[in-house]
SETI-588573 format. One record per residue (C-alpha): residue number from 0; chain; x, y, z. Coordinates in nm, 2 decimals. Each point is the difference from the previous one (the first is absolute). Layout:
SETI-588573
ATOM num chaine     px     py     pz
ATOM NUM      A      X      Y      Z
...
END
This chain:
SETI-588573
ATOM num chaine     px     py     pz
ATOM   0      A  12.30  11.35   1.65
ATOM   1      A  -0.29   0.22   0.01
ATOM   2      A  -0.36  -0.17   0.00
ATOM   3      A  -0.22   0.00  -0.31
ATOM   4      A  -0.28   0.05   0.24
ATOM   5      A  -0.08   0.20   0.32
ATOM   6      A  -0.25  -0.28   0.13
ATOM   7      A  -0.09  -0.34  -0.14
ATOM   8      A  -0.30  -0.24   0.14
ATOM   9      A   0.07  -0.36  -0.13
ATOM  10      A  -0.21  -0.31  -0.03
ATOM  11      A  -0.32   0.16   0.13
ATOM  12      A  -0.37  -0.07  -0.13
ATOM  13      A  -0.09   0.30  -0.16
ATOM  14      A  -0.34   0.14   0.00
ATOM  15      A   0.04   0.33  -0.21
ATOM  16      A  -0.31   0.14   0.03
ATOM  17      A  -0.15  -0.02  -0.31
ATOM  18      A  -0.21  -0.28   0.10
ATOM  19      A   0.19  -0.27  -0.21
ATOM  20      A   0.12  -0.36   0.16
ATOM  21      A   0.27   0.02   0.26
ATOM  22      A   0.36  -0.11  -0.19
ATOM  23      A   0.34  -0.06   0.18
ATOM  24      A   0.26   0.28  -0.05
ATOM  25      A   0.20   0.25   0.07
ATOM  26      A  -0.01   0.41   0.02
ATOM  27      A   0.32   0.22  -0.02
ATOM  28      A  -0.04   0.34   0.10
ATOM  29      A   0.21   0.31  -0.10
ATOM  30      A  -0.02   0.41   0.08
ATOM  31      A  -0.30  -0.10   0.18
ATOM  32      A  -0.21  -0.20  -0.32
ATOM  33      A  -0.05  -0.32  -0.10
ATOM  34      A   0.29  -0.09  -0.23
ATOM  35      A  -0.09  -0.37  -0.11
ATOM  36      A  -0.25  -0.25   0.09
ATOM  37      A   0.03  -0.39  -0.05
ATOM  38      A   0.33  -0.12   0.00
ATOM  39      A   0.28   0.20   0.08
ATOM  40      A   0.34  -0.05  -0.04
ATOM  41      A   0.17   0.28   0.14
ATOM  42      A   0.09   0.07   0.34
ATOM  43      A  -0.14   0.24   0.25
ATOM  44      A   0.19   0.23   0.32
ATOM  45      A  -0.29  -0.22   0.25
ATOM  46      A  -0.17  -0.31  -0.14
ATOM  47      A  -0.32  -0.14   0.18
ATOM  48      A  -0.06  -0.34  -0.03
ATOM  49      A  -0.39  -0.07  -0.07
ATOM  50      A  -0.01  -0.35  -0.06
ATOM  51      A  -0.36  -0.13   0.15
ATOM  52      A  -0.11   0.37   0.04
ATOM  53      A  -0.18   0.20  -0.18
ATOM  54      A   0.05   0.33  -0.21
ATOM  55      A  -0.25   0.28  -0.07
ATOM  56      A  -0.01   0.35  -0.07
ATOM  57      A   0.00   0.25   0.32
ATOM  58      A  -0.38   0.03   0.10
ATOM  59      A  -0.22   0.36  -0.05
ATOM  60      A  -0.20   0.11   0.20
ATOM  61      A  -0.26   0.22  -0.15
ATOM  62      A  -0.19   0.10   0.33
ATOM  63      A   0.19   0.14   0.28
ATOM  64      A   0.04   0.28   0.24
ATOM  65      A   0.38   0.10   0.07
ATOM  66      A  -0.07   0.36  -0.09
ATOM  67      A   0.14   0.09   0.35
ATOM  68      A   0.26  -0.31   0.05
ATOM  69      A   0.14   0.11  -0.30
ATOM  70      A   0.12   0.33   0.12
ATOM  71      A   0.16  -0.11   0.36
ATOM  72      A   0.10  -0.39  -0.09
ATOM  73      A   0.22  -0.17  -0.21
ATOM  74      A  -0.14  -0.31  -0.01
ATOM  75      A  -0.38  -0.03  -0.13
ATOM  76      A  -0.08  -0.35   0.25
ATOM  77      A  -0.16  -0.16   0.03
ATOM  78      A  -0.09  -0.03  -0.36
ATOM  79      A   0.39  -0.03  -0.06
ATOM  80      A  -0.01  -0.32   0.20
ATOM  81      A  -0.25  -0.16  -0.19
ATOM  82      A   0.17   0.02  -0.38
ATOM  83      A  -0.11   0.31  -0.09
ATOM  84      A   0.24   0.25  -0.19
ATOM  85      A  -0.24   0.25  -0.13
ATOM  86      A  -0.31   0.18   0.17
ATOM  87      A  -0.25   0.22  -0.09
ATOM  88      A  -0.12   0.25   0.25
ATOM  89      A  -0.24   0.31   0.07
ATOM  90      A  -0.30  -0.23  -0.06
ATOM  91      A  -0.37   0.05   0.13
ATOM  92      A   0.04   0.35  -0.07
ATOM  93      A   0.18   0.09   0.30
ATOM  94      A   0.41   0.11   0.02
ATOM  95      A   0.18   0.32   0.08
ATOM  96      A   0.02   0.25  -0.27
ATOM  97      A  -0.08   0.23  -0.16
ATOM  98      A  -0.06   0.19   0.32
ATOM  99      A   0.01   0.34   0.16
ATOM 100      A   0.13   0.11   0.36
ATOM 101      A  -0.34   0.05   0.10
ATOM 102      A  -0.11  -0.37  -0.10
ATOM 103      A   0.26  -0.20   0.10
ATOM 104      A  -0.22  -0.08   0.31
ATOM 105      A  -0.29  -0.11  -0.17
ATOM 106      A   0.21  -0.21  -0.26
ATOM 107      A   0.17  -0.17   0.30
ATOM 108      A  -0.39  -0.06   0.15
ATOM 109      A  -0.05  -0.21  -0.30
ATOM 110      A   0.26  -0.22  -0.03
ATOM 111      A  -0.04  -0.05   0.39
ATOM 112      A  -0.32  -0.11   0.02
ATOM 113      A   0.00  -0.16  -0.35
ATOM 114      A   0.27  -0.20  -0.02
ATOM 115      A   0.10   0.01   0.34
ATOM 116      A   0.35   0.17   0.04
ATOM 117      A   0.03   0.16   0.32
ATOM 118      A  -0.02   0.38  -0.02
ATOM 119      A   0.33   0.03   0.21
ATOM 120      A   0.14  -0.19  -0.22
ATOM 121      A  -0.05   0.16  -0.26
ATOM 122      A   0.03   0.36   0.15
ATOM 123      A   0.38  -0.15   0.12
ATOM 124      A   0.07  -0.22  -0.34
ATOM 125      A  -0.10   0.33  -0.25
ATOM 126      A   0.23   0.29  -0.08
ATOM 127      A  -0.25   0.17  -0.22
ATOM 128      A   0.22   0.15  -0.20
ATOM 129      A  -0.23  -0.01  -0.36
ATOM 130      A  -0.33   0.18  -0.08
ATOM 131      A  -0.07  -0.19  -0.31
ATOM 132      A   0.02  -0.36  -0.14
ATOM 133      A   0.30   0.09  -0.21
ATOM 134      A   0.20   0.10   0.32
ATOM 135      A  -0.13  -0.30   0.21
ATOM 136      A   0.17  -0.21  -0.26
ATOM 137      A   0.31   0.21   0.02
ATOM 138      A  -0.04  -0.03   0.38
ATOM 139      A  -0.01  -0.42  -0.04
ATOM 140      A   0.28  -0.01  -0.23
ATOM 141      A   0.25   0.13   0.21
ATOM 142      A   0.00  -0.34   0.22
ATOM 143      A   0.09  -0.33  -0.12
ATOM 144      A  -0.21  -0.32   0.07
ATOM 145      A   0.03  -0.40  -0.04
ATOM 146      A  -0.28  -0.01  -0.26
ATOM 147      A  -0.17   0.23  -0.24
ATOM 148      A  -0.32   0.20   0.05
ATOM 149      A  -0.26   0.22  -0.22
ATOM 150      A  -0.23   0.25   0.12
ATOM 151      A  -0.34   0.08  -0.10
ATOM 152      A  -0.14   0.35   0.01
ATOM 153      A  -0.25  -0.04   0.29
ATOM 154      A  -0.35   0.19  -0.05
ATOM 155      A  -0.04   0.12   0.36
ATOM 156      A   0.28   0.18   0.08
ATOM 157      A  -0.04   0.16  -0.36
ATOM 158      A  -0.36   0.08   0.06
ATOM 159      A   0.09   0.17   0.34
ATOM 160      A   0.25   0.18  -0.19
ATOM 161      A  -0.21   0.14  -0.22
ATOM 162      A  -0.34   0.04   0.15
ATOM 163      A   0.15   0.04   0.38
ATOM 164      A  -0.28  -0.07   0.24
ATOM 165      A  -0.30  -0.02  -0.25
ATOM 166      A   0.18  -0.34  -0.10
ATOM 167      A   0.01  -0.10   0.39
ATOM 168      A  -0.38   0.09  -0.01
ATOM 169      A  -0.07  -0.24  -0.31
ATOM 170      A  -0.11   0.27  -0.17
ATOM 171      A   0.00   0.00  -0.39
ATOM 172      A   0.30   0.09  -0.22
ATOM 173      A  -0.16   0.27  -0.22
ATOM 174      A   0.15   0.06  -0.34
ATOM 175      A   0.31   0.21   0.12
ATOM 176      A   0.11  -0.26   0.22
ATOM 177      A  -0.04  -0.29  -0.23
ATOM 178      A   0.21   0.19  -0.23
ATOM 179      A   0.30   0.08   0.22
ATOM 180      A   0.01  -0.39   0.13
ATOM 181      A   0.01  -0.10  -0.39
ATOM 182      A   0.30   0.27  -0.01
ATOM 183      A   0.18  -0.19   0.31
ATOM 184      A  -0.06  -0.36  -0.14
ATOM 185      A   0.15   0.01  -0.29
ATOM 186      A   0.31   0.25   0.18
ATOM 187      A   0.05  -0.33   0.24
ATOM 188      A   0.01  -0.23  -0.28
ATOM 189      A   0.21   0.19  -0.21
ATOM 190      A   0.21   0.02   0.33
ATOM 191      A   0.00  -0.36   0.01
ATOM 192      A  -0.35  -0.08   0.18
ATOM 193      A  -0.15  -0.36  -0.12
ATOM 194      A  -0.31   0.12  -0.02
ATOM 195      A  -0.25   0.10   0.30
ATOM 196      A  -0.21  -0.18   0.31
ATOM 197      A  -0.36   0.09   0.08
ATOM 198      A  -0.20  -0.16   0.28
ATOM 199      A  -0.39  -0.03   0.01
ATOM 200      A  -0.03  -0.19   0.33
ATOM 201      A  -0.16   0.09   0.29
ATOM 202      A   0.26  -0.22   0.20
ATOM 203      A   0.25   0.27  -0.04
ATOM 204      A  -0.06   0.24   0.23
ATOM 205      A   0.26   0.20   0.29
ATOM 206      A   0.01  -0.10   0.34
ATOM 207      A  -0.25   0.26   0.04
ATOM 208      A  -0.26  -0.17  -0.24
ATOM 209      A   0.03   0.21  -0.28
ATOM 210      A  -0.02  -0.15  -0.32
ATOM 211      A   0.27   0.04  -0.26
ATOM 212      A  -0.08   0.32  -0.22
ATOM 213      A  -0.03  -0.21  -0.31
ATOM 214      A  -0.27  -0.22   0.10
ATOM 215      A  -0.24   0.23  -0.16
ATOM 216      A   0.19   0.14  -0.29
ATOM 217      A  -0.23   0.02  -0.32
ATOM 218      A   0.06  -0.14  -0.33
ATOM 219      A   0.08   0.33  -0.16
ATOM 220      A   0.32   0.04   0.28
ATOM 221      A   0.09  -0.35  -0.09
ATOM 222      A  -0.01   0.04  -0.36
ATOM 223      A   0.20   0.30   0.01
ATOM 224      A   0.25  -0.08   0.22
ATOM 225      A   0.04  -0.34  -0.24
ATOM 226      A   0.05   0.21  -0.31
ATOM 227      A   0.29   0.15   0.15
ATOM 228      A   0.14  -0.35  -0.04
ATOM 229      A  -0.09   0.01  -0.34
ATOM 230      A   0.17   0.35  -0.03
ATOM 231      A   0.29  -0.14   0.11
ATOM 232      A  -0.02  -0.31  -0.16
ATOM 233      A   0.08  -0.25   0.25
ATOM 234      A  -0.13  -0.13   0.35
ATOM 235      A  -0.23  -0.20   0.11
ATOM 236      A  -0.34   0.03   0.24
ATOM 237      A   0.01  -0.22   0.33
ATOM 238      A  -0.35   0.01   0.16
ATOM 239      A  -0.18  -0.16   0.33
ATOM 240      A  -0.35   0.01   0.04
ATOM 241      A  -0.30  -0.14   0.20
ATOM 242      A  -0.18   0.00  -0.37
ATOM 243      A  -0.31   0.08   0.15
ATOM 244      A  -0.10   0.38  -0.19
ATOM 245      A  -0.25  -0.17  -0.03
ATOM 246      A   0.10  -0.36  -0.14
ATOM 247      A   0.32  -0.14  -0.13
ATOM 248      A  -0.16   0.01  -0.35
ATOM 249      A  -0.08   0.40  -0.03
ATOM 250      A   0.34   0.10   0.19
ATOM 251      A   0.23  -0.26  -0.22
ATOM 252      A  -0.21   0.15  -0.30
ATOM 253      A   0.15   0.36   0.09
ATOM 254      A   0.35  -0.17   0.02
ATOM 255      A  -0.04  -0.13  -0.32
ATOM 256      A  -0.08   0.37  -0.12
ATOM 257      A   0.28   0.12   0.16
ATOM 258      A   0.26  -0.28  -0.15
ATOM 259      A  -0.17   0.08  -0.33
ATOM 260      A   0.06   0.36   0.01
ATOM 261      A   0.36   0.02   0.12
ATOM 262      A   0.14  -0.31  -0.16
ATOM 263      A   0.20  -0.11   0.31
ATOM 264      A  -0.01  -0.35   0.18
ATOM 265      A  -0.20  -0.03   0.34
ATOM 266      A   0.05  -0.26   0.27
ATOM 267      A  -0.22  -0.01   0.31
ATOM 268      A  -0.05  -0.22   0.31
ATOM 269      A  -0.21  -0.33   0.00
ATOM 270      A  -0.07  -0.22   0.29
ATOM 271      A  -0.28  -0.22   0.12
ATOM 272      A  -0.22   0.20   0.30
ATOM 273      A  -0.13  -0.10   0.26
ATOM 274      A  -0.30   0.24   0.01
ATOM 275      A  -0.07   0.00  -0.40
ATOM 276      A   0.16  -0.37  -0.04
ATOM 277      A  -0.12  -0.01  -0.39
ATOM 278      A   0.11   0.38  -0.12
ATOM 279      A   0.36  -0.16  -0.09
ATOM 280      A  -0.16  -0.24  -0.31
ATOM 281      A  -0.17   0.35  -0.15
ATOM 282      A   0.32   0.20   0.00
ATOM 283      A   0.20  -0.32  -0.08
ATOM 284      A  -0.25  -0.04  -0.31
ATOM 285      A  -0.01   0.38  -0.09
ATOM 286      A   0.39   0.01   0.03
ATOM 287      A   0.00  -0.32  -0.23
ATOM 288      A  -0.24   0.15  -0.24
ATOM 289      A   0.19   0.29  -0.05
ATOM 290      A   0.32  -0.16  -0.01
ATOM 291      A  -0.16  -0.22  -0.28
ATOM 292      A  -0.08   0.37  -0.16
ATOM 293      A   0.37   0.11  -0.02
ATOM 294      A   0.00   0.19   0.33
ATOM 295      A   0.32   0.01   0.22
ATOM 296      A  -0.17  -0.09   0.31
ATOM 297      A   0.12  -0.21   0.24
ATOM 298      A  -0.08  -0.14   0.35
ATOM 299      A   0.23  -0.07   0.27
ATOM 300      A  -0.09  -0.28   0.25
ATOM 301      A   0.15  -0.09   0.33
ATOM 302      A   0.08  -0.35   0.00
ATOM 303      A  -0.13  -0.07   0.35
ATOM 304      A  -0.25   0.16   0.24
ATOM 305      A   0.11   0.38   0.10
ATOM 306      A   0.07  -0.09   0.33
ATOM 307      A  -0.01   0.23   0.36
ATOM 308      A   0.22  -0.08   0.25
ATOM 309      A  -0.20   0.11   0.30
ATOM 310      A   0.24   0.00   0.31
ATOM 311      A   0.11   0.17   0.33
ATOM 312      A   0.31   0.10  -0.16
ATOM 313      A  -0.13   0.13  -0.36
ATOM 314      A  -0.19   0.31  -0.03
ATOM 315      A  -0.38  -0.19  -0.01
ATOM 316      A  -0.16  -0.27   0.16
ATOM 317      A  -0.39  -0.05   0.04
ATOM 318      A   0.01   0.18   0.33
ATOM 319      A   0.18   0.27  -0.12
ATOM 320      A  -0.28   0.27   0.00
ATOM 321      A  -0.17  -0.11   0.35
ATOM 322      A   0.02   0.28   0.24
ATOM 323      A   0.18  -0.22   0.27
ATOM 324      A   0.26  -0.13  -0.23
ATOM 325      A   0.07   0.33  -0.15
ATOM 326      A   0.10   0.16   0.36
ATOM 327      A   0.23  -0.27   0.05
ATOM 328      A   0.15  -0.02  -0.39
ATOM 329      A   0.30   0.20   0.10
ATOM 330      A   0.16  -0.26   0.26
ATOM 331      A   0.30  -0.21  -0.08
ATOM 332      A  -0.16  -0.37  -0.14
ATOM 333      A   0.08  -0.14   0.33
ATOM 334      A  -0.17   0.25   0.22
ATOM 335      A  -0.26  -0.01  -0.25
ATOM 336      A  -0.06  -0.36   0.00
ATOM 337      A   0.01  -0.01   0.41
ATOM 338      A  -0.30   0.29   0.01
ATOM 339      A  -0.16  -0.23  -0.26
ATOM 340      A  -0.01  -0.32   0.23
ATOM 341      A  -0.20   0.19   0.23
ATOM 342      A  -0.34  -0.11   0.03
ATOM 343      A  -0.15   0.36   0.00
ATOM 344      A   0.19   0.10  -0.29
ATOM 345      A  -0.06  -0.27  -0.16
ATOM 346      A  -0.40   0.01   0.01
ATOM 347      A   0.02   0.38  -0.09
ATOM 348      A   0.20  -0.06  -0.31
ATOM 349      A  -0.21  -0.31  -0.13
ATOM 350      A  -0.36   0.17   0.00
ATOM 351      A   0.11   0.37  -0.08
ATOM 352      A  -0.06   0.15  -0.35
ATOM 353      A   0.28  -0.09  -0.20
ATOM 354      A  -0.09   0.30  -0.24
ATOM 355      A   0.07   0.26   0.28
ATOM 356      A   0.35   0.12  -0.04
ATOM 357      A   0.05  -0.20  -0.33
ATOM 358      A   0.27   0.12  -0.24
ATOM 359      A  -0.07  -0.29  -0.24
ATOM 360      A  -0.19   0.04  -0.28
ATOM 361      A  -0.04  -0.38  -0.10
ATOM 362      A  -0.15  -0.08   0.36
ATOM 363      A  -0.33  -0.04  -0.11
ATOM 364      A   0.12  -0.22  -0.31
ATOM 365      A   0.18  -0.27   0.22
ATOM 366      A  -0.22  -0.25   0.23
ATOM 367      A   0.09  -0.30   0.22
ATOM 368      A  -0.11  -0.24  -0.27
ATOM 369      A   0.34   0.08  -0.19
ATOM 370      A   0.21   0.07   0.30
ATOM 371      A   0.24  -0.29   0.07
ATOM 372      A   0.28  -0.04   0.27
ATOM 373      A   0.32   0.05  -0.22
ATOM 374      A   0.16  -0.32   0.06
ATOM 375      A   0.37  -0.14  -0.03
ATOM 376      A   0.08  -0.14  -0.27
ATOM 377      A  -0.20   0.29  -0.19
ATOM 378      A  -0.31  -0.09  -0.16
ATOM 379      A  -0.17   0.24  -0.26
ATOM 380      A  -0.28  -0.20  -0.02
ATOM 381      A  -0.15  -0.10   0.30
ATOM 382      A  -0.29  -0.24   0.02
ATOM 383      A  -0.35   0.14   0.09
ATOM 384      A  -0.03  -0.22   0.35
ATOM 385      A   0.31   0.20   0.07
ATOM 386      A  -0.14   0.35  -0.01
ATOM 387      A  -0.07   0.21   0.34
ATOM 388      A  -0.32   0.01  -0.05
ATOM 389      A  -0.03  -0.44  -0.07
ATOM 390      A   0.22  -0.03   0.33
ATOM 391      A  -0.25   0.20   0.21
ATOM 392      A  -0.29  -0.17  -0.13
ATOM 393      A   0.15  -0.35   0.09
ATOM 394      A   0.13   0.14   0.34
ATOM 395      A  -0.36   0.19   0.08
ATOM 396      A   0.23   0.32   0.03
ATOM 397      A  -0.06   0.33  -0.17
ATOM 398      A   0.25   0.06  -0.28
ATOM 399      A   0.13   0.29   0.20
ATOM 400      A   0.07  -0.19   0.25
ATOM 401      A   0.21  -0.25  -0.23
ATOM 402      A   0.18   0.30  -0.19
ATOM 403      A   0.12   0.18   0.33
ATOM 404      A   0.14  -0.34   0.14
ATOM 405      A   0.21  -0.07  -0.31
ATOM 406      A   0.10   0.36   0.03
ATOM 407      A   0.17  -0.03   0.38
ATOM 408      A   0.17  -0.32  -0.08
ATOM 409      A   0.36  -0.05  -0.05
ATOM 410      A   0.02   0.34   0.24
ATOM 411      A  -0.18   0.17  -0.31
ATOM 412      A   0.23  -0.14  -0.27
ATOM 413      A  -0.21  -0.18  -0.19
ATOM 414      A  -0.25   0.14  -0.29
ATOM 415      A  -0.35  -0.05  -0.16
ATOM 416      A  -0.01  -0.03  -0.37
ATOM 417      A  -0.32   0.18  -0.13
ATOM 418      A  -0.06  -0.06  -0.36
ATOM 419      A  -0.10   0.33  -0.18
ATOM 420      A  -0.09  -0.13  -0.34
ATOM 421      A   0.03  -0.34  -0.22
ATOM 422      A  -0.14  -0.24   0.28
ATOM 423      A  -0.37   0.08  -0.06
ATOM 424      A  -0.02  -0.40  -0.04
ATOM 425      A   0.29  -0.11   0.23
ATOM 426      A   0.20  -0.07  -0.33
ATOM 427      A   0.21   0.15  -0.23
ATOM 428      A  -0.22  -0.12  -0.29
ATOM 429      A  -0.10   0.35  -0.11
ATOM 430      A   0.38   0.06  -0.03
ATOM 431      A   0.03  -0.28  -0.24
ATOM 432      A  -0.26   0.12  -0.19
ATOM 433      A   0.13   0.33  -0.05
ATOM 434      A   0.35  -0.11  -0.05
ATOM 435      A  -0.14  -0.23  -0.33
ATOM 436      A  -0.05   0.31  -0.20
ATOM 437      A   0.31   0.18  -0.17
ATOM 438      A  -0.02   0.31   0.10
ATOM 439      A   0.01  -0.07   0.36
ATOM 440      A   0.34   0.07   0.15
ATOM 441      A   0.08  -0.09   0.41
ATOM 442      A   0.08   0.25   0.22
ATOM 443      A  -0.16   0.29   0.24
ATOM 444      A   0.23  -0.09   0.25
ATOM 445      A   0.03   0.40   0.15
ATOM 446      A   0.33  -0.02   0.09
ATOM 447      A   0.10   0.26   0.18
ATOM 448      A  -0.33   0.01   0.16
ATOM 449      A  -0.23  -0.09   0.27
ATOM 450      A   0.34  -0.06   0.14
ATOM 451      A  -0.12  -0.08   0.39
ATOM 452      A  -0.31  -0.22  -0.09
ATOM 453      A   0.05  -0.14  -0.34
ATOM 454      A   0.31  -0.22  -0.16
ATOM 455      A  -0.09  -0.08  -0.37
ATOM 456      A   0.31   0.15  -0.17
ATOM 457      A   0.08  -0.43   0.01
ATOM 458      A  -0.28  -0.05  -0.25
ATOM 459      A   0.27  -0.08  -0.26
ATOM 460      A   0.15  -0.30   0.21
ATOM 461      A  -0.37  -0.12   0.13
ATOM 462      A  -0.08   0.03  -0.46
ATOM 463      A   0.31  -0.26  -0.08
ATOM 464      A  -0.04  -0.23   0.34
ATOM 465      A  -0.40  -0.03   0.05
ATOM 466      A  -0.08  -0.01  -0.37
ATOM 467      A   0.31  -0.12  -0.19
ATOM 468      A   0.03  -0.29   0.26
ATOM 469      A  -0.20  -0.06   0.29
ATOM 470      A  -0.34  -0.02  -0.17
ATOM 471      A   0.07  -0.36  -0.14
ATOM 472      A  -0.18  -0.08  -0.31
ATOM 473      A  -0.15   0.35   0.02
ATOM 474      A   0.31   0.17   0.01
ATOM 475      A   0.08   0.26  -0.32
ATOM 476      A   0.29  -0.05  -0.24
ATOM 477      A   0.28   0.20   0.18
ATOM 478      A   0.17   0.13  -0.31
ATOM 479      A  -0.36   0.15  -0.09
ATOM 480      A   0.00   0.17   0.31
ATOM 481      A   0.30   0.13  -0.02
ATOM 482      A  -0.07   0.19  -0.31
ATOM 483      A  -0.34   0.15   0.21
ATOM 484      A   0.29   0.09   0.25
ATOM 485      A   0.28   0.15  -0.23
ATOM 486      A  -0.10   0.07  -0.37
ATOM 487      A  -0.36   0.09   0.03
ATOM 488      A  -0.01   0.28   0.24
ATOM 489      A   0.38   0.12  -0.16
ATOM 490      A  -0.18   0.02  -0.29
ATOM 491      A  -0.29   0.16   0.09
ATOM 492      A   0.16   0.29   0.21
ATOM 493      A   0.22   0.08  -0.32
ATOM 494      A   0.32  -0.17   0.17
ATOM 495      A   0.15  -0.20  -0.32
ATOM 496      A   0.35  -0.02   0.10
ATOM 497      A  -0.10  -0.26   0.27
ATOM 498      A  -0.21  -0.26   0.10
ATOM 499      A   0.14  -0.27  -0.22
ATOM 500      A   0.32  -0.19  -0.03
ATOM 501      A   0.12   0.13  -0.35
ATOM 502      A   0.31   0.15  -0.13
ATOM 503      A   0.01   0.34   0.03
ATOM 504      A  -0.24   0.06   0.31
ATOM 505      A   0.05   0.09   0.33
ATOM 506      A   0.20  -0.28   0.20
ATOM 507      A  -0.31  -0.02   0.27
ATOM 508      A   0.03  -0.36   0.10
ATOM 509      A  -0.08  -0.23   0.23
ATOM 510      A   0.13  -0.36   0.10
ATOM 511      A  -0.24  -0.17   0.18
ATOM 512      A  -0.03  -0.34   0.25
ATOM 513      A  -0.37  -0.05  -0.12
ATOM 514      A  -0.05  -0.30   0.24
ATOM 515      A   0.12   0.13   0.28
ATOM 516      A  -0.14   0.36  -0.01
ATOM 517      A  -0.19   0.10   0.28
ATOM 518      A  -0.16   0.29   0.19
ATOM 519      A   0.16   0.11   0.34
ATOM 520      A  -0.24   0.13   0.26
ATOM 521      A  -0.05   0.35   0.02
ATOM 522      A   0.18   0.21   0.25
ATOM 523      A  -0.07   0.30   0.18
ATOM 524      A   0.31   0.22  -0.02
ATOM 525      A   0.06   0.41   0.09
ATOM 526      A   0.21   0.12  -0.26
ATOM 527      A  -0.21   0.26  -0.20
ATOM 528      A   0.09   0.37   0.04
ATOM 529      A  -0.11   0.16   0.35
ATOM 530      A   0.03  -0.38   0.15
ATOM 531      A  -0.32  -0.10  -0.20
ATOM 532      A  -0.08  -0.39  -0.04
ATOM 533      A  -0.05  -0.22  -0.26
ATOM 534      A  -0.09  -0.35  -0.10
ATOM 535      A   0.31  -0.16  -0.19
ATOM 536      A  -0.03  -0.38  -0.15
ATOM 537      A   0.31  -0.13  -0.16
ATOM 538      A   0.01  -0.37  -0.22
ATOM 539      A   0.21  -0.29  -0.04
ATOM 540      A   0.13  -0.11  -0.34
ATOM 541      A   0.10   0.30  -0.16
ATOM 542      A   0.37  -0.13  -0.08
ATOM 543      A   0.08   0.34  -0.18
ATOM 544      A  -0.17   0.30  -0.14
ATOM 545      A   0.18   0.21  -0.25
ATOM 546      A  -0.08   0.36  -0.07
ATOM 547      A   0.16   0.15  -0.34
ATOM 548      A   0.26  -0.24   0.04
ATOM 549      A   0.10   0.03   0.36
ATOM 550      A  -0.11  -0.27   0.28
ATOM 551      A  -0.22   0.22   0.21
ATOM 552      A  -0.07  -0.37   0.19
ATOM 553      A   0.12  -0.30   0.10
ATOM 554      A  -0.22  -0.24   0.21
ATOM 555      A  -0.21   0.28   0.11
ATOM 556      A   0.28   0.22   0.11
ATOM 557      A   0.10   0.33  -0.12
ATOM 558      A   0.38   0.06  -0.16
ATOM 559      A  -0.06   0.35   0.02
ATOM 560      A  -0.01   0.05  -0.38
ATOM 561      A  -0.17   0.28  -0.10
ATOM 562      A  -0.07   0.05  -0.37
ATOM 563      A  -0.37   0.08   0.00
ATOM 564      A  -0.15   0.30   0.04
ATOM 565      A  -0.27   0.23  -0.18
ATOM 566      A  -0.12  -0.10  -0.34
ATOM 567      A  -0.19   0.33  -0.24
ATOM 568      A  -0.21  -0.13  -0.31
ATOM 569      A   0.10   0.03  -0.35
ATOM 570      A  -0.23   0.35  -0.06
ATOM 571      A   0.30   0.21   0.18
ATOM 572      A  -0.01   0.32  -0.20
END
């Protein structure tokens, strides 16, 4: 006898994504959609006993960089290991389309420098059988994946496509350039792009130290591109900025003018910097005011410090730019550790200029005061007294000596956790205040990027385990955190078919043992094209992740089902 449903999840604590109180109930799935919520009498071809477990919509991560990985990999891990069933990629103005054969190298150099995706991996992994953004989407659509992904049109490759070397030289766009970018933007959105992204931060540079081509784009250029979204009648703007041209209020006023002219939503990255510790407050208030005025502006905020894992097995460490370390960096880790134990080499490395061969633009914003031994069990909120600088002061050594010893202990397998933002006061009170605003969404995981020294695709797991469980009386309501990680980013992006557990919606679902939800230690693996390496971090507690009605992961293990893939926006012509 045929079963009424393909899948029934029974007796779970349902947090449906709308933010209301959890309730005990069943979820039935048929043909990839949610068929019933509440008490389900019919049986399923497969049933999952969710008693004592939480049942949530699949998570939506609005800020990732799987632009390359989606071309060569069917699994968009590590995001898919952390309950994420839909991602938006193409953020920060970098990506791989549109592109001409003579600008492919420039586009790779940008992605390699800005997002730390090794050039050899991109050269081997990308087929380049596209020129326009529409052709790029078609190329990505040929492969099935474990989750869905949406693409933004990135500003930098479009600018290079239109302006050539003038874009790389940071020249202003002329009216003809702006009109062409407006046309390309409308074409991309009609082909399925979810909007466009841009970067205005000097932290985004190539390995050679050149700024991203978009960093000095004038208001007229941004306005023209945004009007391309208006022409298409869809899409949102994603932006990251230093907010210092010349100050947050002035630059945000420009952003408001662009939004008011195009009528499209905008999301920007917000965090607590360690050098301008109060700028986030200005931006939070400016965006709150704009939100109250009816402008569809959102902030995306990391739930913990954005943390670089600096070590000998990764791509960065505090001494990677010194002359002596640079001369041995090519050696296997074991041989490198042996050399580094030589007193003469040690003396040279700890005293040499770390900027001489540096390829990491954020080095100047990373101090020993906010570097910590990455402990086991994991601790993403270390105490001030445990910093490398504090240890050095107590022991009468230099911070360089302490950091050096951490790097070579455990045969070079350890890491230094360097807090880049959100930890100016050695706590997460700034994050708590930001999360108190309705227009703030959790995110900025950068999944797919910074692959050999950042492991933040695990943000969703941290969000729920730390903010929803481990902060005691100061914790946040789990069902509201679920809403922020599901319905809110889905609605903002225009993904109206997911993000909530309602009849007729796409059956993207997580079954989670929240009491035992935990992050595992990141490990370095060599599984990228050309033998490239990346940090990968798993989690415990995800009993099942369901994508479009198919179980893709059971207890963190992939089932082999690939029901995901490219999602095109509703503006398709």
